[in-house]
TIRO-2110 file (N, C-alpha, C; in Angstrom, 1 decimal):
// TIRO-2110
-57.8, 4.9, 35.5, N, 1, A
-57.4, 4.8, 36.9, CA, 1, A
-55.9, 5.1, 37.0, C, 1, A
-55.5, 6.1, 37.8, N, 2, A
-54.1, 6.5, 37.9, CA, 2, A
-53.3, 5.4, 38.7, C, 2, A
-52.1, 5.2, 38.2, N, 3, A
-51.1, 4.3, 38.9, CA, 3, A
-50.0, 5.2, 39.3, C, 3, A
-49.8, 5.3, 40.6, N, 4, A
-48.8, 6.2, 41.2, CA, 4, A
-48.9, 7.6, 40.7, C, 4, A
-50.1, 8.0, 40.5, N, 5, A
-50.3, 9.4, 40.0, CA, 5, A
-50.2, 9.6, 38.5, C, 5, A
-50.0, 8.5, 37.7, N, 6, A
-49.8, 8.5, 36.3, CA, 6, A
-51.0, 7.8, 35.7, C, 6, A
-51.7, 8.3, 34.7, N, 7, A
-52.8, 7.7, 34.1, CA, 7, A
-52.2, 6.4, 33.4, C, 7, A
-53.0, 5.3, 33.4, N, 8, A
-52.5, 4.1, 32.8, CA, 8, A
-52.3, 4.2, 31.3, C, 8, A
-53.0, 5.0, 30.6, N, 9, A
-52.8, 5.1, 29.1, CA, 9, A
-51.5, 5.8, 28.9, C, 9, A
-51.1, 6.8, 29.7, N, 10, A
-49.8, 7.4, 29.5, CA, 10, A
-48.7, 6.5, 29.9, C, 10, A
-48.9, 5.7, 30.9, N, 11, A
-47.9, 4.7, 31.3, CA, 11, A
-47.6, 3.7, 30.2, C, 11, A
-48.7, 3.2, 29.5, N, 12, A
-48.6, 2.2, 28.4, CA, 12, A
-47.9, 2.9, 27.2, C, 12, A
-48.2, 4.1, 27.0, N, 13, A
-47.6, 4.9, 25.9, CA, 13, A
-46.1, 5.0, 26.1, C, 13, A
-45.7, 5.4, 27.4, N, 14, A
-44.3, 5.5, 27.7, CA, 14, A
-43.5, 4.2, 27.6, C, 14, A
-44.2, 3.1, 28.0, N, 15, A
-43.5, 1.8, 27.8, CA, 15, A
-43.3, 1.4, 26.4, C, 15, A
-44.4, 1.7, 25.5, N, 16, A
-44.2, 1.4, 24.1, CA, 16, A
-43.1, 2.2, 23.5, C, 16, A
-43.0, 3.5, 23.8, N, 17, A
-41.9, 4.3, 23.3, CA, 17, A
-40.5, 3.8, 23.8, C, 17, A
-40.5, 3.4, 25.0, N, 18, A
-39.2, 2.8, 25.6, CA, 18, A
-38.8, 1.6, 24.8, C, 18, A
-39.8, 0.7, 24.6, N, 19, A
-39.5, -0.6, 23.9, CA, 19, A
-39.1, -0.3, 22.4, C, 19, A
-39.8, 0.7, 21.8, N, 20, A
-39.5, 1.0, 20.4, CA, 20, A
-38.1, 1.6, 20.3, C, 20, A
-37.7, 2.5, 21.3, N, 21, A
-36.4, 3.1, 21.3, CA, 21, A
-35.3, 2.0, 21.5, C, 21, A
-35.5, 1.1, 22.4, N, 22, A
-34.5, 0.0, 22.5, CA, 22, A
-34.4, -0.8, 21.3, C, 22, A
-35.5, -1.1, 20.6, N, 23, A
-35.5, -1.8, 19.3, CA, 23, A
-34.7, -1.1, 18.3, C, 23, A
-34.9, 0.2, 18.1, N, 24, A
-34.2, 1.0, 17.2, CA, 24, A
-32.7, 1.1, 17.5, C, 24, A
-32.4, 1.2, 18.8, N, 25, A
-31.0, 1.1, 19.2, CA, 25, A
-30.3, -0.2, 18.8, C, 25, A
-31.0, -1.3, 19.0, N, 26, A
-30.4, -2.6, 18.7, CA, 26, A
-30.3, -2.7, 17.2, C, 26, A
-31.2, -2.2, 16.4, N, 27, A
-31.1, -2.3, 14.9, CA, 27, A
-29.9, -1.5, 14.5, C, 27, A
-29.7, -0.3, 15.0, N, 28, A
-28.6, 0.6, 14.7, CA, 28, A
-27.3, -0.1, 15.1, C, 28, A
-27.3, -0.7, 16.2, N, 29, A
-26.0, -1.4, 16.7, CA, 29, A
-25.7, -2.6, 15.7, C, 29, A
-26.7, -3.3, 15.3, N, 30, A
-26.4, -4.5, 14.4, CA, 30, A
-26.0, -3.9, 13.0, C, 30, A
-26.5, -2.8, 12.6, N, 31, A
-26.1, -2.3, 11.3, CA, 31, A
-24.6, -1.8, 11.4, C, 31, A
-24.3, -1.2, 12.5, N, 32, A
-22.9, -0.7, 12.8, CA, 32, A
-22.0, -1.9, 12.7, C, 32, A
-22.3, -3.0, 13.4, N, 33, A
-21.4, -4.2, 13.4, CA, 33, A
-21.3, -4.8, 12.0, C, 33, A
-22.3, -4.8, 11.2, N, 34, A
-22.3, -5.3, 9.8, CA, 34, A
-21.3, -4.4, 9.0, C, 34, A
-21.5, -3.1, 9.1, N, 35, A
-20.6, -2.2, 8.4, CA, 35, A
-19.1, -2.3, 8.8, C, 35, A
-18.9, -2.5, 10.1, N, 36, A
-17.6, -2.7, 10.6, CA, 36, A
-17.0, -4.0, 10.1, C, 36, A
-17.8, -5.1, 10.0, N, 37, A
-17.3, -6.3, 9.4, CA, 37, A
-16.9, -6.2, 8.0, C, 37, A
-17.7, -5.4, 7.2, N, 38, A
-17.4, -5.2, 5.8, CA, 38, A
-16.1, -4.5, 5.6, C, 38, A
-15.9, -3.4, 6.4, N, 39, A
-14.7, -2.6, 6.3, CA, 39, A
-13.5, -3.5, 6.6, C, 39, A
-13.6, -4.3, 7.7, N, 40, A
-12.5, -5.1, 8.1, CA, 40, A
-12.2, -6.2, 7.0, C, 40, A
-13.2, -6.7, 6.3, N, 41, A
-13.1, -7.6, 5.2, CA, 41, A
-12.3, -7.0, 4.1, C, 41, A
-12.6, -5.7, 3.7, N, 42, A
-11.9, -5.0, 2.7, CA, 42, A
-10.4, -4.8, 3.1, C, 42, A
-10.2, -4.4, 4.3, N, 43, A
-8.8, -4.1, 4.8, CA, 43, A
-8.0, -5.4, 4.8, C, 43, A
-8.5, -6.5, 5.4, N, 44, A
-7.7, -7.7, 5.5, CA, 44, A
-7.6, -8.5, 4.2, C, 44, A
-8.5, -8.3, 3.3, N, 45, A
-8.3, -8.9, 2.0, CA, 45, A
-7.6, -8.0, 0.9, C, 45, A
-7.0, -6.9, 1.4, N, 46, A
-6.3, -6.0, 0.5, CA, 46, A
-7.0, -5.6, -0.7, C, 46, A
-8.3, -5.2, -0.5, N, 47, A
-9.1, -4.7, -1.6, CA, 47, A
-8.5, -3.4, -2.2, C, 47, A
-7.9, -2.6, -1.3, N, 48, A
-7.4, -1.3, -1.7, CA, 48, A
-6.0, -1.4, -2.4, C, 48, A
-5.3, -2.5, -2.4, N, 49, A
-4.0, -2.7, -3.0, CA, 49, A
-4.3, -3.0, -4.5, C, 49, A
-3.6, -2.4, -5.4, N, 50, A
-3.8, -2.7, -6.8, CA, 50, A
-2.5, -2.4, -7.6, C, 50, A
-2.4, -2.9, -8.8, N, 51, A
-1.3, -2.7, -9.6, CA, 51, A
-1.7, -2.3, -11.0, C, 51, A
-0.8, -1.7, -11.7, N, 52, A
-1.0, -1.3, -13.1, CA, 52, A
0.2, -1.5, -13.9, C, 52, A
0.1, -2.2, -15.0, N, 53, A
1.3, -2.5, -15.8, CA, 53, A
1.1, -1.8, -17.2, C, 53, A
2.1, -0.9, -17.5, N, 54, A
2.0, -0.1, -18.7, CA, 54, A
3.2, -0.2, -19.5, C, 54, A
3.0, -0.3, -20.8, N, 55, A
4.2, -0.2, -21.8, CA, 55, A
3.9, 0.9, -22.7, C, 55, A
4.9, 1.8, -22.9, N, 56, A
4.9, 2.9, -23.8, CA, 56, A
6.0, 2.7, -24.8, C, 56, A
5.5, 2.8, -26.1, N, 57, A
6.5, 2.7, -27.2, CA, 57, A
6.2, 3.8, -28.2, C, 57, A
7.2, 4.5, -28.6, N, 58, A
7.1, 5.5, -29.7, CA, 58, A
8.0, 5.1, -30.8, C, 58, A
7.4, 4.8, -32.0, N, 59, A
8.1, 4.3, -33.1, CA, 59, A
9.1, 5.3, -33.7, C, 59, A
8.8, 6.6, -33.5, N, 60, A
9.6, 7.6, -34.1, CA, 60, A
10.7, 8.2, -33.2, C, 60, A
10.7, 7.6, -32.0, N, 61, A
11.8, 8.1, -31.0, CA, 61, A
13.0, 7.2, -31.1, C, 61, A
14.1, 7.7, -30.6, N, 62, A
15.3, 6.9, -30.7, CA, 62, A
15.4, 5.8, -29.6, C, 62, A
14.6, 6.0, -28.5, N, 63, A
14.6, 5.0, -27.5, CA, 63, A
13.8, 3.8, -27.8, C, 63, A
13.9, 2.7, -27.0, N, 64, A
13.1, 1.5, -27.2, CA, 64, A
11.8, 1.6, -26.5, C, 64, A
11.5, 2.6, -25.7, N, 65, A
10.3, 2.6, -25.0, CA, 65, A
10.5, 2.4, -23.5, C, 65, A
9.5, 2.5, -22.7, N, 66, A
9.6, 2.4, -21.3, CA, 66, A
8.5, 1.5, -20.8, C, 66, A
8.8, 0.6, -19.9, N, 67, A
7.9, -0.3, -19.2, CA, 67, A
7.7, 0.2, -17.8, C, 67, A
6.5, 0.3, -17.4, N, 68, A
6.3, 0.8, -16.0, CA, 68, A
5.3, -0.1, -15.3, C, 68, A
5.7, -0.5, -14.1, N, 69, A
4.8, -1.3, -13.2, CA, 69, A
4.5, -0.4, -12.0, C, 69, A
3.2, -0.1, -11.8, N, 70, A
2.8, 0.8, -10.7, CA, 70, A
2.1, -0.1, -9.7, C, 70, A
2.5, 0.0, -8.4, N, 71, A
1.9, -0.7, -7.3, CA, 71, A
1.3, 0.3, -6.3, C, 71, A
0.0, 0.2, -6.0, N, 72, A
-0.6, 1.2, -5.1, CA, 72, A
-1.0, 0.5, -3.9, C, 72, A
-0.9, 1.2, -2.7, N, 73, A
-1.3, 0.7, -1.5, CA, 73, A
-1.7, 1.9, -0.6, C, 73, A
-3.0, 2.0, -0.3, N, 74, A
-3.4, 3.1, 0.6, CA, 74, A
-2.9, 4.5, 0.1, C, 74, A
-3.0, 4.8, -1.1, N, 75, A
-2.6, 6.1, -1.7, CA, 75, A
-1.1, 6.2, -1.8, C, 75, A
-0.3, 5.2, -1.4, N, 76, A
1.1, 5.2, -1.6, CA, 76, A
1.4, 4.6, -2.9, C, 76, A
2.5, 5.0, -3.6, N, 77, A
2.9, 4.5, -4.9, CA, 77, A
4.3, 3.9, -4.9, C, 77, A
4.5, 2.7, -5.4, N, 78, A
5.8, 2.1, -5.7, CA, 78, A
5.8, 1.8, -7.1, C, 78, A
6.7, 2.4, -7.9, N, 79, A
6.7, 2.2, -9.3, CA, 79, A
8.1, 1.7, -9.8, C, 79, A
8.1, 0.8, -10.7, N, 80, A
9.3, 0.2, -11.3, CA, 80, A
9.3, 0.7, -12.8, C, 80, A
10.4, 1.3, -13.2, N, 81, A
10.6, 1.8, -14.6, CA, 81, A
11.7, 0.9, -15.2, C, 81, A
11.3, 0.2, -16.2, N, 82, A
12.3, -0.6, -16.9, CA, 82, A
12.5, 0.0, -18.3, C, 82, A
13.7, 0.6, -18.5, N, 83, A
14.1, 1.2, -19.8, CA, 83, A
15.2, 0.5, -20.4, C, 83, A
15.7, 1.1, -21.5, N, 84, A
16.9, 0.5, -22.2, CA, 84, A
18.1, 0.7, -21.4, C, 84, A
18.3, 1.7, -20.6, N, 85, A
19.5, 1.9, -19.9, CA, 85, A
19.6, 1.4, -18.5, C, 85, A
18.5, 1.5, -17.7, N, 86, A
18.5, 1.1, -16.3, CA, 86, A
17.1, 0.8, -15.8, C, 86, A
17.1, 0.3, -14.6, N, 87, A
15.8, 0.0, -13.9, CA, 87, A
15.8, 0.9, -12.7, C, 87, A
14.7, 1.6, -12.6, N, 88, A
14.6, 2.6, -11.4, CA, 88, A
13.3, 2.3, -10.7, C, 88, A
13.4, 2.6, -9.4, N, 89, A
12.2, 2.5, -8.5, CA, 89, A
11.9, 3.9, -8.0, C, 89, A
10.7, 4.3, -8.2, N, 90, A
10.3, 5.6, -7.7, CA, 90, A
9.2, 5.4, -6.6, C, 90, A
9.3, 6.2, -5.6, N, 91, A
8.4, 6.0, -4.4, CA, 91, A
7.6, 7.3, -4.2, C, 91, A
6.4, 7.2, -3.9, N, 92, A
5.6, 8.4, -3.4, CA, 92, A
4.8, 7.9, -2.2, C, 92, A
5.3, 8.3, -1.0, N, 93, A
4.8, 7.8, 0.3, CA, 93, A
4.1, 8.9, 1.0, C, 93, A
3.0, 8.6, 1.7, N, 94, A
2.3, 9.6, 2.5, CA, 94, A
2.8, 9.6, 3.9, C, 94, A
3.2, 10.7, 4.4, N, 95, A
3.7, 10.8, 5.8, CA, 95, A
3.5, 12.3, 6.2, C, 95, A
3.0, 12.4, 7.5, N, 96, A
2.9, 13.8, 8.0, CA, 96, A
4.2, 14.3, 8.6, C, 96, A
5.2, 13.5, 8.6, N, 97, A
6.5, 13.9, 9.1, CA, 97, A
7.6, 13.6, 8.0, C, 97, A
8.7, 14.3, 8.1, N, 98, A
9.8, 14.1, 7.1, CA, 98, A
10.4, 12.6, 7.3, C, 98, A
10.6, 11.9, 6.2, N, 99, A
11.1, 10.6, 6.2, CA, 99, A
12.3, 10.5, 5.3, C, 99, A
13.1, 9.5, 5.6, N, 100, A
14.2, 9.1, 4.7, CA, 100, A
14.1, 7.6, 4.4, C, 100, A
14.6, 7.2, 3.3, N, 101, A
14.5, 5.8, 2.9, CA, 101, A
15.7, 5.0, 3.5, C, 101, A
15.3, 3.9, 4.2, N, 102, A
16.3, 3.0, 4.8, CA, 102, A
16.6, 1.8, 3.9, C, 102, A
15.6, 1.1, 3.5, N, 103, A
15.8, -0.1, 2.7, CA, 103, A
14.5, -0.5, 1.9, C, 103, A
14.7, -1.3, 0.9, N, 104, A
13.6, -1.9, 0.1, CA, 104, A
13.9, -3.3, 0.0, C, 104, A
12.9, -4.2, 0.2, N, 105, A
13.1, -5.6, 0.0, CA, 105, A
12.0, -6.2, -0.7, C, 105, A
12.2, -7.4, -1.2, N, 106, A
11.2, -8.2, -1.9, CA, 106, A
11.2, -9.5, -1.1, C, 106, A
10.1, -9.8, -0.5, N, 107, A
9.9, -11.0, 0.3, CA, 107, A
11.0, -11.2, 1.4, C, 107, A
11.4, -10.2, 2.0, N, 108, A
12.4, -10.2, 3.1, CA, 108, A
13.8, -10.2, 2.6, C, 108, A
14.0, -10.2, 1.3, N, 109, A
15.4, -10.2, 0.8, CA, 109, A
15.7, -8.7, 0.4, C, 109, A
16.6, -8.1, 1.1, N, 110, A
16.9, -6.7, 0.8, CA, 110, A
17.7, -6.5, -0.4, C, 110, A
17.2, -5.6, -1.3, N, 111, A
18.0, -5.4, -2.6, CA, 111, A
18.4, -4.0, -2.7, C, 111, A
17.9, -3.1, -1.8, N, 112, A
18.5, -1.7, -1.8, CA, 112, A
18.6, -1.3, -0.4, C, 112, A
19.8, -0.9, 0.0, N, 113, A
20.0, -0.4, 1.4, CA, 113, A
20.5, 1.0, 1.3, C, 113, A
19.8, 1.9, 2.0, N, 114, A
20.2, 3.3, 2.0, CA, 114, A
20.9, 3.6, 3.4, C, 114, A
20.7, 2.7, 4.3, N, 115, A
21.2, 2.9, 5.7, CA, 115, A
22.6, 2.4, 5.9, C, 115, A
23.4, 3.2, 6.4, N, 116, A
24.8, 2.8, 6.7, CA, 116, A
25.0, 2.9, 8.3, C, 116, A
25.3, 4.1, 8.7, N, 117, A
25.5, 4.3, 10.2, CA, 117, A
24.9, 5.6, 10.7, C, 117, A
24.6, 6.5, 9.8, N, 118, A
24.1, 7.8, 10.3, CA, 118, A
22.9, 8.2, 9.5, C, 118, A
22.1, 9.2, 10.0, N, 119, A
21.0, 9.7, 9.2, CA, 119, A
21.4, 10.3, 7.9, C, 119, A
22.6, 10.9, 7.9, N, 120, A
23.0, 11.6, 6.7, CA, 120, A
23.2, 10.6, 5.5, C, 120, A
23.4, 9.3, 5.8, N, 121, A
23.6, 8.4, 4.7, CA, 121, A
22.3, 7.7, 4.3, C, 121, A
21.2, 8.0, 4.8, N, 122, A
19.9, 7.5, 4.3, CA, 122, A
19.6, 8.3, 3.0, C, 122, A
18.7, 7.6, 2.2, N, 123, A
18.3, 8.3, 1.0, CA, 123, A
17.3, 9.4, 1.3, C, 123, A
17.6, 10.6, 0.8, N, 124, A
16.7, 11.7, 1.1, CA, 124, A
15.5, 11.6, 0.2, C, 124, A
14.4, 11.9, 0.8, N, 125, A
13.1, 12.0, 0.1, CA, 125, A
12.6, 13.4, 0.2, C, 125, A
11.8, 13.9, -0.8, N, 126, A
11.4, 15.3, -0.9, CA, 126, A
9.9, 15.4, -0.7, C, 126, A
9.4, 16.4, 0.0, N, 127, A
8.0, 16.6, 0.2, CA, 127, A
7.4, 17.3, -1.0, C, 127, A
6.4, 16.7, -1.5, N, 128, A
5.6, 17.3, -2.6, CA, 128, A
4.1, 17.2, -2.2, C, 128, A
3.6, 18.2, -1.6, N, 129, A
2.2, 18.2, -1.2, CA, 129, A
1.8, 17.1, -0.2, C, 129, A
2.6, 16.8, 0.7, N, 130, A
2.4, 15.7, 1.7, CA, 130, A
2.8, 14.4, 1.3, C, 130, A
3.3, 14.2, 0.1, N, 131, A
3.8, 12.9, -0.5, CA, 131, A
5.3, 13.0, -0.5, C, 131, A
6.0, 12.1, 0.1, N, 132, A
7.4, 12.1, 0.1, CA, 132, A
7.9, 11.2, -1.1, C, 132, A
8.7, 11.8, -1.9, N, 133, A
9.1, 11.2, -3.2, CA, 133, A
10.6, 11.1, -3.3, C, 133, A
11.0, 10.2, -4.1, N, 134, A
12.5, 10.0, -4.5, CA, 134, A
12.6, 10.6, -5.9, C, 134, A
13.4, 11.8, -5.9, N, 135, A
13.6, 12.4, -7.2, CA, 135, A
14.5, 11.5, -8.1, C, 135, A
14.1, 11.3, -9.3, N, 136, A
15.0, 10.6, -10.2, CA, 136, A
14.9, 9.1, -10.0, C, 136, A
14.4, 8.6, -9.0, N, 137, A
14.3, 7.2, -8.7, CA, 137, A
15.5, 6.6, -8.1, C, 137, A
15.4, 5.4, -7.7, N, 138, A
16.5, 4.6, -7.2, CA, 138, A
17.0, 3.6, -8.2, C, 138, A
18.2, 3.7, -8.6, N, 139, A
18.8, 2.7, -9.5, CA, 139, A
18.9, 1.3, -8.9, C, 139, A
18.4, 0.3, -9.6, N, 140, A
18.5, -1.0, -9.1, CA, 140, A
19.3, -1.8, -10.1, C, 140, A
20.3, -2.5, -9.7, N, 141, A
21.1, -3.3, -10.5, CA, 141, A
20.5, -4.7, -10.5, C, 141, A
19.5, -4.8, -11.4, N, 142, A
18.7, -6.0, -11.4, CA, 142, A
19.5, -7.3, -11.8, C, 142, A
20.6, -7.2, -12.5, N, 143, A
21.3, -8.4, -12.9, CA, 143, A
21.7, -9.2, -11.7, C, 143, A
22.0, -8.6, -10.6, N, 144, A
22.5, -9.4, -9.5, CA, 144, A
21.3, -9.9, -8.7, C, 144, A
20.1, -9.6, -9.0, N, 145, A
18.9, -10.0, -8.2, CA, 145, A
17.9, -10.9, -9.1, C, 145, A
18.2, -11.0, -10.4, N, 146, A
17.2, -11.7, -11.3, CA, 146, A
17.0, -13.1, -10.9, C, 146, A
18.0, -13.9, -10.6, N, 147, A
17.8, -15.3, -10.3, CA, 147, A
17.1, -15.4, -9.0, C, 147, A
17.4, -14.6, -8.0, N, 148, A
16.7, -14.7, -6.7, CA, 148, A
15.2, -14.3, -6.9, C, 148, A
14.9, -13.3, -7.7, N, 149, A
13.5, -12.9, -7.9, CA, 149, A
12.8, -14.0, -8.7, C, 149, A
13.4, -14.6, -9.6, N, 150, A
12.8, -15.7, -10.4, CA, 150, A
12.4, -16.8, -9.4, C, 150, A
13.3, -17.1, -8.5, N, 151, A
13.0, -18.1, -7.5, CA, 151, A
11.8, -17.8, -6.6, C, 151, A
11.7, -16.5, -6.2, N, 152, A
10.5, -16.0, -5.5, CA, 152, A
9.3, -16.2, -6.3, C, 152, A
9.3, -15.9, -7.6, N, 153, A
8.2, -16.1, -8.5, CA, 153, A
7.8, -17.5, -8.6, C, 153, A
8.8, -18.4, -8.7, N, 154, A
8.5, -19.8, -8.8, CA, 154, A
7.9, -20.4, -7.5, C, 154, A
8.4, -19.9, -6.4, N, 155, A
7.9, -20.4, -5.1, CA, 155, A
6.5, -19.8, -4.8, C, 155, A
6.2, -18.7, -5.3, N, 156, A
4.9, -18.0, -5.1, CA, 156, A
3.7, -18.9, -5.7, C, 156, A
4.1, -19.6, -6.8, N, 157, A
3.1, -20.5, -7.4, CA, 157, A
1.8, -19.7, -7.8, C, 157, A
2.0, -18.6, -8.4, N, 158, A
0.8, -17.8, -8.8, CA, 158, A
0.3, -16.8, -7.8, C, 158, A
0.7, -16.9, -6.5, N, 159, A
0.3, -16.0, -5.5, CA, 159, A
1.0, -14.7, -5.6, C, 159, A
0.6, -13.7, -4.8, N, 160, A
1.2, -12.4, -4.8, CA, 160, A
2.5, -12.4, -4.1, C, 160, A
3.4, -11.5, -4.5, N, 161, A
4.7, -11.3, -3.8, CA, 161, A
4.5, -9.9, -3.1, C, 161, A
5.5, -9.6, -2.2, N, 162, A
5.4, -8.3, -1.5, CA, 162, A
6.7, -7.6, -1.4, C, 162, A
6.6, -6.3, -1.8, N, 163, A
7.8, -5.4, -1.5, CA, 163, A
7.5, -4.7, -0.2, C, 163, A
8.6, -4.5, 0.5, N, 164, A
8.5, -3.7, 1.8, CA, 164, A
9.5, -2.6, 1.7, C, 164, A
9.0, -1.4, 1.9, N, 165, A
9.8, -0.2, 1.9, CA, 165, A
9.9, 0.3, 3.4, C, 165, A
11.2, 0.4, 3.9, N, 166, A
11.4, 0.8, 5.3, CA, 166, A
11.9, 2.2, 5.3, C, 166, A
11.3, 3.2, 5.9, N, 167, A
11.7, 4.5, 6.1, CA, 167, A
11.9, 4.9, 7.5, C, 167, A
12.6, 5.9, 7.8, N, 168, A
12.8, 6.4, 9.2, CA, 168, A
12.4, 7.8, 9.2, C, 168, A
11.5, 8.1, 10.3, N, 169, A
11.1, 9.5, 10.5, CA, 169, A
12.3, 10.3, 11.0, C, 169, A
12.6, 11.4, 10.4, N, 170, A
13.8, 12.2, 10.7, CA, 170, A
13.8, 12.7, 12.1, C, 170, A
12.7, 13.2, 12.6, N, 171, A
12.6, 13.8, 13.9, CA, 171, A
12.7, 12.8, 15.1, C, 171, A
11.8, 11.8, 14.9, N, 172, A
11.7, 10.8, 16.1, CA, 172, A
12.5, 9.6, 15.9, C, 172, A
13.1, 9.4, 14.8, N, 173, A
13.9, 8.2, 14.5, CA, 173, A
13.1, 6.9, 14.7, C, 173, A
11.9, 6.9, 14.2, N, 174, A
11.0, 5.8, 14.2, CA, 174, A
10.9, 5.2, 12.8, C, 174, A
11.0, 3.8, 12.8, N, 175, A
10.8, 3.2, 11.5, CA, 175, A
9.4, 3.1, 11.1, C, 175, A
9.1, 3.3, 9.8, N, 176, A
7.8, 3.2, 9.2, CA, 176, A
7.9, 2.2, 8.0, C, 176, A
7.0, 1.3, 7.9, N, 177, A
7.1, 0.3, 6.8, CA, 177, A
5.9, 0.5, 5.9, C, 177, A
6.1, 0.4, 4.6, N, 178, A
5.1, 0.5, 3.6, CA, 178, A
5.1, -0.8, 2.8, C, 178, A
4.0, -1.5, 2.6, N, 179, A
4.0, -2.8, 1.9, CA, 179, A
3.2, -2.6, 0.6, C, 179, A
3.7, -3.3, -0.4, N, 180, A
3.2, -3.2, -1.8, CA, 180, A
3.1, -4.6, -2.4, C, 180, A
1.9, -5.1, -2.7, N, 181, A
1.8, -6.4, -3.3, CA, 181, A
2.0, -6.3, -4.8, C, 181, A
2.6, -7.3, -5.4, N, 182, A
2.7, -7.4, -6.8, CA, 182, A
2.4, -8.9, -7.2, C, 182, A
1.7, -9.0, -8.3, N, 183, A
1.4, -10.4, -8.8, CA, 183, A
2.7, -11.0, -9.4, C, 183, A
2.8, -12.3, -9.2, N, 184, A
4.0, -13.0, -9.7, CA, 184, A
4.1, -12.8, -11.2, C, 184, A
2.9, -12.8, -11.9, N, 185, A
2.9, -12.6, -13.4, CA, 185, A
3.5, -11.2, -13.8, C, 185, A
3.1, -10.2, -13.1, N, 186, A
3.6, -8.8, -13.5, CA, 186, A
5.1, -8.7, -13.2, C, 186, A
5.6, -9.3, -12.1, N, 187, A
7.0, -9.2, -11.8, CA, 187, A
7.8, -10.1, -12.8, C, 187, A
7.2, -11.2, -13.2, N, 188, A
7.9, -12.0, -14.2, CA, 188, A
7.9, -11.3, -15.6, C, 188, A
6.9, -10.5, -15.9, N, 189, A
6.9, -9.7, -17.1, CA, 189, A
8.0, -8.7, -17.1, C, 189, A
8.2, -8.0, -15.9, N, 190, A
9.2, -7.0, -15.8, CA, 190, A
10.6, -7.6, -16.0, C, 190, A
10.8, -8.8, -15.5, N, 191, A
12.1, -9.5, -15.7, CA, 191, A
12.3, -9.8, -17.1, C, 191, A
11.3, -10.4, -17.7, N, 192, A
11.4, -10.8, -19.1, CA, 192, A
11.6, -9.6, -20.1, C, 192, A
10.9, -8.5, -19.9, N, 193, A
11.1, -7.3, -20.7, CA, 193, A
12.4, -6.7, -20.5, C, 193, A
12.9, -6.7, -19.3, N, 194, A
14.2, -6.1, -19.0, CA, 194, A
15.3, -6.8, -19.8, C, 194, A
15.1, -8.1, -20.1, N, 195, A
16.1, -8.8, -20.9, CA, 195, A
16.0, -8.5, -22.4, C, 195, A
14.8, -8.1, -22.8, N, 196, A
14.6, -7.7, -24.2, CA, 196, A
15.2, -6.3, -24.6, C, 196, A
15.2, -5.4, -23.6, N, 197, A
15.6, -4.0, -23.8, CA, 197, A
17.1, -3.9, -23.9, C, 197, A
END
């Protein structure tokens, strides 16, 4: 028997398809929310931040070897080289615009300042395939910061510490901050080994 010119069986079939379509849309929506939750969990728990501690020693070379601490964050690299002569920090930062280094700090305490009063006095970084790097690294006079860093390690009580690198975009004069987590144990090892070399 037709209802409003539509056969009842066609009407029932249309309603079933409509209900099935809404059901599938709700399932897809719930799946999307679950995936969004998992991605946020990874981002907020710093799953993508990692570190690597390497020691290289060659018995037949005249040097004492090199200790390297690599900190990674979203494909950016912050590395500390501890050698017999000096301690250097090397940066590889991703940016679509030219940047210059303004400052580096550990837990809010600035230990390297490249900024004085003009853009010419900032530390120049060089583009290498979209990664802005510091050639030769930045020399850090660790002797004047060791006691403060040891205090940060003590206060951290086994938790992670954080380096912050502040750069300025050359064209727009906008600050960009890059954060790198380091375990208290790894930073303590860097300080200890620097005394041995």
